[in-house]
PyMOL Python script that loads the backbone (N, CA, C, O; Angstrom):
from pymol import cmd

cmd.read_pdbstr("""\
ATOM      1  N   MET A   1      -0.565   4.909  -7.366  1.00  0.00           N
ATOM      2  CA  MET A   1      -0.245   4.117  -8.538  1.00  0.00           C
ATOM      3  C   MET A   1      -1.457   3.300  -8.957  1.00  0.00           C
ATOM      4  O   MET A   1      -2.325   2.981  -8.144  1.00  0.00           O
ATOM      5  N   LYS A   2      -1.497   2.978 -10.205  1.00  0.00           N
ATOM      6  CA  LYS A   2      -2.568   2.142 -10.721  1.00  0.00           C
ATOM      7  C   LYS A   2      -2.273   0.680 -10.398  1.00  0.00           C
ATOM      8  O   LYS A   2      -1.127   0.305 -10.147  1.00  0.00           O
ATOM      9  N   VAL A   3      -3.312  -0.127 -10.406  1.00  0.00           N
ATOM     10  CA  VAL A   3      -3.185  -1.541 -10.071  1.00  0.00           C
ATOM     11  C   VAL A   3      -2.235  -2.240 -11.039  1.00  0.00           C
ATOM     12  O   VAL A   3      -1.398  -3.038 -10.617  1.00  0.00           O
ATOM     13  N   ASN A   4      -2.356  -1.952 -12.311  1.00  0.00           N
ATOM     14  CA  ASN A   4      -1.483  -2.601 -13.298  1.00  0.00           C
ATOM     15  C   ASN A   4      -0.018  -2.241 -13.079  1.00  0.00           C
ATOM     16  O   ASN A   4       0.865  -3.077 -13.269  1.00  0.00           O
ATOM     17  N   ASP A   5       0.237  -1.004 -12.683  1.00  0.00           N
ATOM     18  CA  ASP A   5       1.607  -0.593 -12.385  1.00  0.00           C
ATOM     19  C   ASP A   5       2.148  -1.349 -11.178  1.00  0.00           C
ATOM     20  O   ASP A   5       3.306  -1.765 -11.168  1.00  0.00           O
ATOM     21  N   LEU A   6       1.310  -1.525 -10.164  1.00  0.00           N
ATOM     22  CA  LEU A   6       1.731  -2.237  -8.967  1.00  0.00           C
ATOM     23  C   LEU A   6       1.987  -3.713  -9.255  1.00  0.00           C
ATOM     24  O   LEU A   6       2.872  -4.321  -8.652  1.00  0.00           O
ATOM     25  N   ARG A   7       1.217  -4.289 -10.173  1.00  0.00           N
ATOM     26  CA  ARG A   7       1.407  -5.701 -10.518  1.00  0.00           C
ATOM     27  C   ARG A   7       2.744  -5.945 -11.201  1.00  0.00           C
ATOM     28  O   ARG A   7       3.261  -7.061 -11.170  1.00  0.00           O
ATOM     29  N   GLN A   8       3.304  -4.915 -11.813  1.00  0.00           N
ATOM     30  CA  GLN A   8       4.592  -5.049 -12.503  1.00  0.00           C
ATOM     31  C   GLN A   8       5.769  -5.037 -11.523  1.00  0.00           C
ATOM     32  O   GLN A   8       6.868  -5.458 -11.880  1.00  0.00           O
ATOM     33  N   LEU A   9       5.555  -4.566 -10.312  1.00  0.00           N
ATOM     34  CA  LEU A   9       6.632  -4.478  -9.329  1.00  0.00           C
ATOM     35  C   LEU A   9       6.910  -5.837  -8.708  1.00  0.00           C
ATOM     36  O   LEU A   9       6.040  -6.708  -8.682  1.00  0.00           O
ATOM     37  N   SER A  10       8.126  -6.011  -8.209  1.00  0.00           N
ATOM     38  CA  SER A  10       8.491  -7.257  -7.535  1.00  0.00           C
ATOM     39  C   SER A  10       7.904  -7.270  -6.122  1.00  0.00           C
ATOM     40  O   SER A  10       7.471  -6.238  -5.608  1.00  0.00           O
ATOM     41  N   ASP A  11       7.897  -8.441  -5.512  1.00  0.00           N
ATOM     42  CA  ASP A  11       7.388  -8.566  -4.144  1.00  0.00           C
ATOM     43  C   ASP A  11       8.167  -7.676  -3.186  1.00  0.00           C
ATOM     44  O   ASP A  11       7.590  -7.047  -2.299  1.00  0.00           O
ATOM     45  N   LYS A  12       9.472  -7.629  -3.374  1.00  0.00           N
ATOM     46  CA  LYS A  12      10.324  -6.814  -2.503  1.00  0.00           C
ATOM     47  C   LYS A  12       9.946  -5.337  -2.614  1.00  0.00           C
ATOM     48  O   LYS A  12       9.846  -4.637  -1.606  1.00  0.00           O
ATOM     49  N   ASP A  13       9.739  -4.873  -3.841  1.00  0.00           N
ATOM     50  CA  ASP A  13       9.352  -3.475  -4.052  1.00  0.00           C
ATOM     51  C   ASP A  13       7.979  -3.179  -3.449  1.00  0.00           C
ATOM     52  O   ASP A  13       7.763  -2.120  -2.859  1.00  0.00           O
ATOM     53  N   LEU A  14       7.059  -4.128  -3.605  1.00  0.00           N
ATOM     54  CA  LEU A  14       5.717  -3.934  -3.047  1.00  0.00           C
ATOM     55  C   LEU A  14       5.756  -3.853  -1.521  1.00  0.00           C
ATOM     56  O   LEU A  14       5.107  -3.000  -0.916  1.00  0.00           O
ATOM     57  N   ARG A  15       6.525  -4.752  -0.912  1.00  0.00           N
ATOM     58  CA  ARG A  15       6.625  -4.733   0.556  1.00  0.00           C
ATOM     59  C   ARG A  15       7.292  -3.451   1.049  1.00  0.00           C
ATOM     60  O   ARG A  15       6.899  -2.895   2.074  1.00  0.00           O
ATOM     61  N   SER A  16       8.291  -2.990   0.320  1.00  0.00           N
ATOM     62  CA  SER A  16       8.963  -1.742   0.674  1.00  0.00           C
ATOM     63  C   SER A  16       7.992  -0.569   0.573  1.00  0.00           C
ATOM     64  O   SER A  16       7.946   0.292   1.452  1.00  0.00           O
ATOM     65  N   ARG A  17       7.224  -0.550  -0.505  1.00  0.00           N
ATOM     66  CA  ARG A  17       6.243   0.523  -0.693  1.00  0.00           C
ATOM     67  C   ARG A  17       5.171   0.481   0.390  1.00  0.00           C
ATOM     68  O   ARG A  17       4.724   1.525   0.865  1.00  0.00           O
ATOM     69  N   LEU A  18       4.757  -0.728   0.782  1.00  0.00           N
ATOM     70  CA  LEU A  18       3.764  -0.886   1.833  1.00  0.00           C
ATOM     71  C   LEU A  18       4.293  -0.335   3.161  1.00  0.00           C
ATOM     72  O   LEU A  18       3.576   0.362   3.879  1.00  0.00           O
ATOM     73  N   ASN A  19       5.536  -0.649   3.476  1.00  0.00           N
ATOM     74  CA  ASN A  19       6.136  -0.125   4.710  1.00  0.00           C
ATOM     75  C   ASN A  19       6.255   1.395   4.674  1.00  0.00           C
ATOM     76  O   ASN A  19       5.985   2.064   5.671  1.00  0.00           O
ATOM     77  N   ASP A  20       6.654   1.936   3.539  1.00  0.00           N
ATOM     78  CA  ASP A  20       6.750   3.396   3.399  1.00  0.00           C
ATOM     79  C   ASP A  20       5.377   4.048   3.587  1.00  0.00           C
ATOM     80  O   ASP A  20       5.248   5.076   4.252  1.00  0.00           O
ATOM     81  N   ASN A  21       4.360   3.428   2.989  1.00  0.00           N
ATOM     82  CA  ASN A  21       3.004   3.963   3.126  1.00  0.00           C
ATOM     83  C   ASN A  21       2.529   3.919   4.568  1.00  0.00           C
ATOM     84  O   ASN A  21       1.867   4.846   5.035  1.00  0.00           O
ATOM     85  N   LYS A  22       2.859   2.855   5.269  1.00  0.00           N
ATOM     86  CA  LYS A  22       2.448   2.746   6.678  1.00  0.00           C
ATOM     87  C   LYS A  22       3.092   3.843   7.518  1.00  0.00           C
ATOM     88  O   LYS A  22       2.447   4.433   8.385  1.00  0.00           O
ATOM     89  N   GLU A  23       4.369   4.112   7.253  1.00  0.00           N
ATOM     90  CA  GLU A  23       5.059   5.181   7.979  1.00  0.00           C
ATOM     91  C   GLU A  23       4.439   6.542   7.657  1.00  0.00           C
ATOM     92  O   GLU A  23       4.222   7.359   8.552  1.00  0.00           O
ATOM     93  N   SER A  24       4.159   6.776   6.387  1.00  0.00           N
ATOM     94  CA  SER A  24       3.545   8.041   5.983  1.00  0.00           C
ATOM     95  C   SER A  24       2.164   8.195   6.597  1.00  0.00           C
ATOM     96  O   SER A  24       1.788   9.277   7.049  1.00  0.00           O
ATOM     97  N   LEU A  25       1.417   7.103   6.606  1.00  0.00           N
ATOM     98  CA  LEU A  25       0.079   7.134   7.180  1.00  0.00           C
ATOM     99  C   LEU A  25       0.126   7.506   8.658  1.00  0.00           C
ATOM    100  O   LEU A  25      -0.703   8.278   9.141  1.00  0.00           O
ATOM    101  N   GLN A  26       1.096   6.954   9.365  1.00  0.00           N
ATOM    102  CA  GLN A  26       1.245   7.276  10.781  1.00  0.00           C
ATOM    103  C   GLN A  26       1.562   8.764  10.976  1.00  0.00           C
ATOM    104  O   GLN A  26       1.014   9.410  11.870  1.00  0.00           O
ATOM    105  N   LYS A  27       2.447   9.298  10.136  1.00  0.00           N
ATOM    106  CA  LYS A  27       2.795  10.721  10.221  1.00  0.00           C
ATOM    107  C   LYS A  27       1.580  11.610   9.942  1.00  0.00           C
ATOM    108  O   LYS A  27       1.340  12.597  10.637  1.00  0.00           O
ATOM    109  N   TYR A  28       0.820  11.233   8.906  1.00  0.00           N
ATOM    110  CA  TYR A  28      -0.369  12.029   8.561  1.00  0.00           C
ATOM    111  C   TYR A  28      -1.438  11.942   9.646  1.00  0.00           C
ATOM    112  O   TYR A  28      -2.131  12.924   9.912  1.00  0.00           O
ATOM    113  N   ARG A  29      -1.576  10.788  10.265  1.00  0.00           N
ATOM    114  CA  ARG A  29      -2.548  10.663  11.360  1.00  0.00           C
ATOM    115  C   ARG A  29      -2.151  11.557  12.530  1.00  0.00           C
ATOM    116  O   ARG A  29      -3.002  12.172  13.175  1.00  0.00           O
ATOM    117  N   PHE A  30      -0.851  11.620  12.794  1.00  0.00           N
ATOM    118  CA  PHE A  30      -0.385  12.493  13.866  1.00  0.00           C
ATOM    119  C   PHE A  30      -0.667  13.950  13.520  1.00  0.00           C
ATOM    120  O   PHE A  30      -1.136  14.712  14.366  1.00  0.00           O
ATOM    121  N   GLN A  31      -0.384  14.337  12.287  1.00  0.00           N
ATOM    122  CA  GLN A  31      -0.663  15.704  11.858  1.00  0.00           C
ATOM    123  C   GLN A  31      -2.153  16.012  11.955  1.00  0.00           C
ATOM    124  O   GLN A  31      -2.541  17.121  12.325  1.00  0.00           O
ATOM    125  N   LYS A  32      -2.980  15.038  11.625  1.00  0.00           N
ATOM    126  CA  LYS A  32      -4.423  15.238  11.723  1.00  0.00           C
ATOM    127  C   LYS A  32      -4.842  15.450  13.173  1.00  0.00           C
ATOM    128  O   LYS A  32      -5.703  16.282  13.462  1.00  0.00           O
ATOM    129  N   SER A  33      -4.231  14.698  14.078  1.00  0.00           N
ATOM    130  CA  SER A  33      -4.622  14.798  15.481  1.00  0.00           C
ATOM    131  C   SER A  33      -4.266  16.156  16.083  1.00  0.00           C
ATOM    132  O   SER A  33      -4.954  16.640  16.982  1.00  0.00           O
ATOM    133  N   ILE A  34      -3.192  16.768  15.588  1.00  0.00           N
ATOM    134  CA  ILE A  34      -2.830  18.095  16.095  1.00  0.00           C
ATOM    135  C   ILE A  34      -3.314  19.195  15.144  1.00  0.00           C
ATOM    136  O   ILE A  34      -2.906  20.352  15.244  1.00  0.00           O
ATOM    137  N   GLN A  35      -4.188  18.803  14.229  1.00  0.00           N
ATOM    138  CA  GLN A  35      -4.875  19.709  13.309  1.00  0.00           C
ATOM    139  C   GLN A  35      -3.929  20.497  12.410  1.00  0.00           C
ATOM    140  O   GLN A  35      -4.140  21.685  12.167  1.00  0.00           O
ATOM    141  N   GLN A  36      -2.891  19.835  11.921  1.00  0.00           N
ATOM    142  CA  GLN A  36      -1.984  20.460  10.972  1.00  0.00           C
ATOM    143  C   GLN A  36      -2.155  19.902   9.566  1.00  0.00           C
ATOM    144  O   GLN A  36      -1.572  20.424   8.616  1.00  0.00           O
ATOM    145  N   LEU A  37      -2.944  18.855   9.428  1.00  0.00           N
ATOM    146  CA  LEU A  37      -3.151  18.245   8.122  1.00  0.00           C
ATOM    147  C   LEU A  37      -4.213  19.027   7.362  1.00  0.00           C
ATOM    148  O   LEU A  37      -5.338  19.187   7.834  1.00  0.00           O
ATOM    149  N   GLU A  38      -3.847  19.507   6.188  1.00  0.00           N
ATOM    150  CA  GLU A  38      -4.781  20.307   5.412  1.00  0.00           C
ATOM    151  C   GLU A  38      -5.582  19.470   4.427  1.00  0.00           C
ATOM    152  O   GLU A  38      -6.753  19.758   4.184  1.00  0.00           O
ATOM    153  N   ASP A  39      -4.969  18.437   3.857  1.00  0.00           N
ATOM    154  CA  ASP A  39      -5.649  17.605   2.871  1.00  0.00           C
ATOM    155  C   ASP A  39      -5.924  16.224   3.475  1.00  0.00           C
ATOM    156  O   ASP A  39      -5.035  15.375   3.539  1.00  0.00           O
ATOM    157  N   HIS A  40      -7.159  16.015   3.913  1.00  0.00           N
ATOM    158  CA  HIS A  40      -7.526  14.764   4.567  1.00  0.00           C
ATOM    159  C   HIS A  40      -7.662  13.609   3.585  1.00  0.00           C
ATOM    160  O   HIS A  40      -7.711  12.449   3.996  1.00  0.00           O
ATOM    161  N   LYS A  41      -7.723  13.912   2.301  1.00  0.00           N
ATOM    162  CA  LYS A  41      -7.851  12.877   1.279  1.00  0.00           C
ATOM    163  C   LYS A  41      -6.607  11.996   1.221  1.00  0.00           C
ATOM    164  O   LYS A  41      -6.679  10.846   0.788  1.00  0.00           O
ATOM    165  N   VAL A  42      -5.484  12.524   1.649  1.00  0.00           N
ATOM    166  CA  VAL A  42      -4.232  11.773   1.645  1.00  0.00           C
ATOM    167  C   VAL A  42      -4.377  10.492   2.469  1.00  0.00           C
ATOM    168  O   VAL A  42      -3.866   9.439   2.087  1.00  0.00           O
ATOM    169  N   LEU A  43      -5.074  10.590   3.592  1.00  0.00           N
ATOM    170  CA  LEU A  43      -5.255   9.414   4.454  1.00  0.00           C
ATOM    171  C   LEU A  43      -6.006   8.301   3.736  1.00  0.00           C
ATOM    172  O   LEU A  43      -5.579   7.146   3.765  1.00  0.00           O
ATOM    173  N   SER A  44      -7.103   8.634   3.103  1.00  0.00           N
ATOM    174  CA  SER A  44      -7.891   7.605   2.417  1.00  0.00           C
ATOM    175  C   SER A  44      -7.137   7.065   1.200  1.00  0.00           C
ATOM    176  O   SER A  44      -7.229   5.877   0.891  1.00  0.00           O
ATOM    177  N   ASP A  45      -6.395   7.928   0.511  1.00  0.00           N
ATOM    178  CA  ASP A  45      -5.619   7.467  -0.644  1.00  0.00           C
ATOM    179  C   ASP A  45      -4.547   6.460  -0.224  1.00  0.00           C
ATOM    180  O   ASP A  45      -4.336   5.452  -0.898  1.00  0.00           O
ATOM    181  N   LEU A  46      -3.875   6.741   0.892  1.00  0.00           N
ATOM    182  CA  LEU A  46      -2.847   5.817   1.372  1.00  0.00           C
ATOM    183  C   LEU A  46      -3.460   4.489   1.823  1.00  0.00           C
ATOM    184  O   LEU A  46      -2.906   3.422   1.558  1.00  0.00           O
ATOM    185  N   ARG A  47      -4.599   4.561   2.502  1.00  0.00           N
ATOM    186  CA  ARG A  47      -5.257   3.317   2.932  1.00  0.00           C
ATOM    187  C   ARG A  47      -5.687   2.486   1.731  1.00  0.00           C
ATOM    188  O   ARG A  47      -5.558   1.262   1.741  1.00  0.00           O
ATOM    189  N   LYS A  48      -6.195   3.145   0.702  1.00  0.00           N
ATOM    190  CA  LYS A  48      -6.608   2.428  -0.517  1.00  0.00           C
ATOM    191  C   LYS A  48      -5.408   1.785  -1.199  1.00  0.00           C
ATOM    192  O   LYS A  48      -5.472   0.630  -1.620  1.00  0.00           O
ATOM    193  N   GLU A  49      -4.317   2.535  -1.307  1.00  0.00           N
ATOM    194  CA  GLU A  49      -3.127   1.981  -1.954  1.00  0.00           C
ATOM    195  C   GLU A  49      -2.577   0.803  -1.161  1.00  0.00           C
ATOM    196  O   GLU A  49      -2.126  -0.182  -1.745  1.00  0.00           O
ATOM    197  N   ASN A  50      -2.610   0.896   0.170  1.00  0.00           N
ATOM    198  CA  ASN A  50      -2.164  -0.225   1.001  1.00  0.00           C
ATOM    199  C   ASN A  50      -3.022  -1.458   0.745  1.00  0.00           C
ATOM    200  O   ASN A  50      -2.501  -2.570   0.652  1.00  0.00           O
ATOM    201  N   ALA A  51      -4.306  -1.270   0.633  1.00  0.00           N
ATOM    202  CA  ALA A  51      -5.207  -2.394   0.367  1.00  0.00           C
ATOM    203  C   ALA A  51      -4.917  -3.011  -1.002  1.00  0.00           C
ATOM    204  O   ALA A  51      -4.926  -4.233  -1.149  1.00  0.00           O
ATOM    205  N   ILE A  52      -4.664  -2.180  -1.986  1.00  0.00           N
ATOM    206  CA  ILE A  52      -4.359  -2.682  -3.323  1.00  0.00           C
ATOM    207  C   ILE A  52      -3.048  -3.459  -3.310  1.00  0.00           C
ATOM    208  O   ILE A  52      -2.948  -4.524  -3.919  1.00  0.00           O
ATOM    209  N   ILE A  53      -2.045  -2.928  -2.618  1.00  0.00           N
ATOM    210  CA  ILE A  53      -0.745  -3.613  -2.540  1.00  0.00           C
ATOM    211  C   ILE A  53      -0.907  -4.965  -1.864  1.00  0.00           C
ATOM    212  O   ILE A  53      -0.354  -5.962  -2.329  1.00  0.00           O
ATOM    213  N   LYS A  54      -1.656  -5.007  -0.776  1.00  0.00           N
ATOM    214  CA  LYS A  54      -1.881  -6.289  -0.090  1.00  0.00           C
ATOM    215  C   LYS A  54      -2.603  -7.273  -0.995  1.00  0.00           C
ATOM    216  O   LYS A  54      -2.303  -8.466  -0.978  1.00  0.00           O
ATOM    217  N   THR A  55      -3.543  -6.790  -1.778  1.00  0.00           N
ATOM    218  CA  THR A  55      -4.277  -7.653  -2.707  1.00  0.00           C
ATOM    219  C   THR A  55      -3.342  -8.207  -3.779  1.00  0.00           C
ATOM    220  O   THR A  55      -3.394  -9.395  -4.096  1.00  0.00           O
ATOM    221  N   VAL A  56      -2.498  -7.361  -4.331  1.00  0.00           N
ATOM    222  CA  VAL A  56      -1.565  -7.796  -5.373  1.00  0.00           C
ATOM    223  C   VAL A  56      -0.585  -8.827  -4.802  1.00  0.00           C
ATOM    224  O   VAL A  56      -0.279  -9.824  -5.457  1.00  0.00           O
ATOM    225  N   LEU A  57      -0.097  -8.586  -3.586  1.00  0.00           N
ATOM    226  CA  LEU A  57       0.813  -9.548  -2.947  1.00  0.00           C
ATOM    227  C   LEU A  57       0.123 -10.897  -2.752  1.00  0.00           C
ATOM    228  O   LEU A  57       0.722 -11.946  -2.986  1.00  0.00           O
ATOM    229  N   LYS A  58      -1.126 -10.864  -2.328  1.00  0.00           N
ATOM    230  CA  LYS A  58      -1.875 -12.101  -2.123  1.00  0.00           C
ATOM    231  C   LYS A  58      -2.109 -12.827  -3.446  1.00  0.00           C
ATOM    232  O   LYS A  58      -1.999 -14.051  -3.510  1.00  0.00           O
ATOM    233  N   GLU A  59      -2.432 -12.072  -4.508  1.00  0.00           N
ATOM    234  CA  GLU A  59      -2.609 -12.666  -5.834  1.00  0.00           C
ATOM    235  C   GLU A  59      -1.340 -13.372  -6.284  1.00  0.00           C
ATOM    236  O   GLU A  59      -1.390 -14.493  -6.790  1.00  0.00           O
ATOM    237  N   LYS A  60      -0.198 -12.709  -6.096  1.00  0.00           N
ATOM    238  CA  LYS A  60       1.079 -13.306  -6.493  1.00  0.00           C
ATOM    239  C   LYS A  60       1.353 -14.570  -5.685  1.00  0.00           C
ATOM    240  O   LYS A  60       1.830 -15.567  -6.227  1.00  0.00           O
ATOM    241  N   GLU A  61       1.050 -14.527  -4.393  1.00  0.00           N
ATOM    242  CA  GLU A  61       1.257 -15.689  -3.534  1.00  0.00           C
ATOM    243  C   GLU A  61       0.389 -16.864  -3.987  1.00  0.00           C
ATOM    244  O   GLU A  61       0.854 -18.002  -4.046  1.00  0.00           O
ATOM    245  N   LEU A  62      -0.868 -16.582  -4.303  1.00  0.00           N
ATOM    246  CA  LEU A  62      -1.776 -17.646  -4.746  1.00  0.00           C
ATOM    247  C   LEU A  62      -1.367 -18.194  -6.114  1.00  0.00           C
ATOM    248  O   LEU A  62      -1.494 -19.392  -6.366  1.00  0.00           O
ATOM    249  N   ASN A  63      -0.875 -17.320  -6.997  1.00  0.00           N
ATOM    250  CA  ASN A  63      -0.420 -17.786  -8.296  1.00  0.00           C
ATOM    251  C   ASN A  63       0.791 -18.707  -8.162  1.00  0.00           C
ATOM    252  O   ASN A  63       0.891 -19.706  -8.875  1.00  0.00           O
ATOM    253  N   GLU A  64       1.710 -18.377  -7.255  1.00  0.00           N
ATOM    254  CA  GLU A  64       2.877 -19.225  -7.032  1.00  0.00           C
ATOM    255  C   GLU A  64       2.457 -20.572  -6.446  1.00  0.00           C
ATOM    256  O   GLU A  64       3.000 -21.611  -6.823  1.00  0.00           O
ATOM    257  N   ASP A  65       1.493 -20.558  -5.526  1.00  0.00           N
ATOM    258  CA  ASP A  65       1.006 -21.808  -4.938  1.00  0.00           C
ATOM    259  C   ASP A  65       0.324 -22.662  -5.998  1.00  0.00           C
ATOM    260  O   ASP A  65       0.463 -23.885  -6.005  1.00  0.00           O
ATOM    261  N   GLY A  66      -0.411 -22.013  -6.888  1.00  0.00           N
ATOM    262  CA  GLY A  66      -1.092 -22.734  -7.949  1.00  0.00           C
ATOM    263  C   GLY A  66      -0.119 -23.381  -8.921  1.00  0.00           C
ATOM    264  O   GLY A  66      -0.358 -24.486  -9.409  1.00  0.00           O
ATOM    265  N   ILE A  67       0.978 -22.689  -9.200  1.00  0.00           N
ATOM    266  CA  ILE A  67       1.981 -23.212 -10.116  1.00  0.00           C
ATOM    267  C   ILE A  67       2.784 -24.320  -9.449  1.00  0.00           C
ATOM    268  O   ILE A  67       3.056 -25.355 -10.058  1.00  0.00           O
ATOM    269  N   ASN A  68       3.162 -24.098  -8.195  1.00  0.00           N
ATOM    270  CA  ASN A  68       3.981 -25.072  -7.472  1.00  0.00           C
ATOM    271  C   ASN A  68       3.157 -26.190  -6.847  1.00  0.00           C
ATOM    272  O   ASN A  68       3.667 -27.284  -6.602  1.00  0.00           O
ATOM    273  N   GLY A  69       1.892 -25.915  -6.590  1.00  0.00           N
ATOM    274  CA  GLY A  69       1.051 -26.853  -5.857  1.00  0.00           C
ATOM    275  C   GLY A  69       0.517 -27.896  -6.724  1.00  0.00           C
ATOM    276  O   GLY A  69      -0.215 -28.771  -6.260  1.00  0.00           O
TER     277      GLY A  69
END
""", "prot")
cmd.dss("prot")
cmd.show_as("cartoon", "prot")
cmd.util.cbc("prot")
cmd.orient("prot")
């Protein structure tokens, strides 16, 4: 997903997506270790998306602190 699309999601949706990505990443790493993974780009794409989701969550947290603080 694009960053702007992720920013439109709620915190709950972002956390759910992050957990799903972590589970998928674990499965793909296992497949890679037993040499069944054909597309290794999936691993880097999931790691990038996880980083973007964490960044968006942090931005939202800081914006709430700025408004409430």
